[in-house]
C-alpha positions as CSV (number, residue, x, y, z in Angstrom):
1,M,95.8,99.0,85.4
2,G,97.3,98.2,88.8
3,K,95.6,97.5,92.2
4,E,93.7,100.2,94.0
5,I,95.5,101.9,96.9
6,K,93.4,101.7,100.1
7,I,94.4,103.9,102.9
8,N,95.2,101.8,106.1
9,K,94.8,103.3,109.6
10,A,97.6,103.0,112.2
11,G,97.9,99.5,113.4
12,D,95.8,97.9,110.8
13,I,96.4,94.3,110.0
14,N,95.4,92.9,106.6
15,K,92.6,90.6,107.2
16,S,93.4,88.2,104.3
17,S,96.9,87.8,105.1
18,G,97.1,88.6,109.0
19,R,100.2,90.8,108.4
20,T,100.9,94.3,108.7
21,P,100.8,96.3,105.4
22,V,104.1,98.1,104.7
23,T,105.2,100.7,102.2
24,V,108.7,100.7,100.7
25,I,110.0,104.0,99.2
26,G,113.2,103.7,97.2
27,L,113.7,100.6,95.1
28,G,117.6,100.3,94.8
29,L,119.2,97.2,95.9
30,M,118.2,97.6,99.6
31,G,114.6,98.6,98.9
32,Q,114.3,95.7,96.3
33,A,115.5,93.3,98.9
34,L,113.3,94.7,101.6
35,A,110.1,94.8,99.4
36,S,110.8,91.3,98.1
37,A,111.2,89.9,101.6
38,L,108.0,91.5,102.8
39,L,106.2,90.2,99.7
40,N,107.6,86.6,100.3
41,N,106.4,86.6,103.9
42,N,102.8,87.8,102.8
43,H,102.9,91.4,103.8
44,P,100.7,93.5,101.6
45,T,103.4,95.9,100.3
46,T,103.1,99.2,98.5
47,V,106.2,100.6,96.5
48,W,107.3,103.6,95.1
49,N,110.4,104.8,93.2
50,R,111.2,107.9,91.2
51,S,111.8,105.5,88.3
52,P,108.5,103.6,88.2
53,E,109.8,100.8,86.1
54,K,112.0,99.7,89.0
55,A,108.7,98.4,90.6
56,N,107.8,96.1,87.7
57,N,109.2,92.7,89.3
58,L,107.7,93.8,92.6
59,V,104.3,94.4,91.2
60,E,104.5,91.1,89.3
61,M,105.1,89.5,92.8
62,G,101.9,91.2,94.3
63,A,102.9,94.7,95.2
64,I,100.9,97.7,94.7
65,R,102.6,100.5,92.8
66,A,101.8,103.9,94.3
67,K,101.5,106.7,91.6
68,T,103.1,109.3,93.8
69,I,105.2,109.4,96.9
70,S,102.4,111.0,98.8
71,E,100.1,108.1,97.9
72,A,102.8,105.6,99.1
73,V,103.2,107.3,102.5
74,A,99.4,107.5,103.0
75,A,98.8,104.2,102.0
76,N,100.1,102.3,105.1
77,S,101.0,103.2,108.7
78,V,104.4,101.4,108.4
79,V,106.8,103.2,105.8
80,S,110.4,102.2,105.0
81,S,112.6,104.6,103.1
82,A,115.7,103.2,101.4
83,C,117.0,106.2,99.6
84,L,120.5,107.4,98.6
85,L,121.4,111.0,98.9
86,M,123.6,112.2,96.1
87,K,126.0,114.9,96.3
88,S,126.0,117.3,93.4
């Protein structure tokens, strides 16, 4: 399976990378670009999208796929949301 989610406390810095862990919610064009940039700059990155397959390429790059949005938010103290609100 995927990597295990470990909860980070506010202000934690990942000891192996020296970078702040970040969660990205919403993996459309903006979320994909943001998560890719974070991963390319060695930030431990947790991702979540309502369509889980949108995270596949990011997981291949080293991201951690959260199973639920709650898990994603709880995983890191820095959370970015790139979600589009659709009118019905």
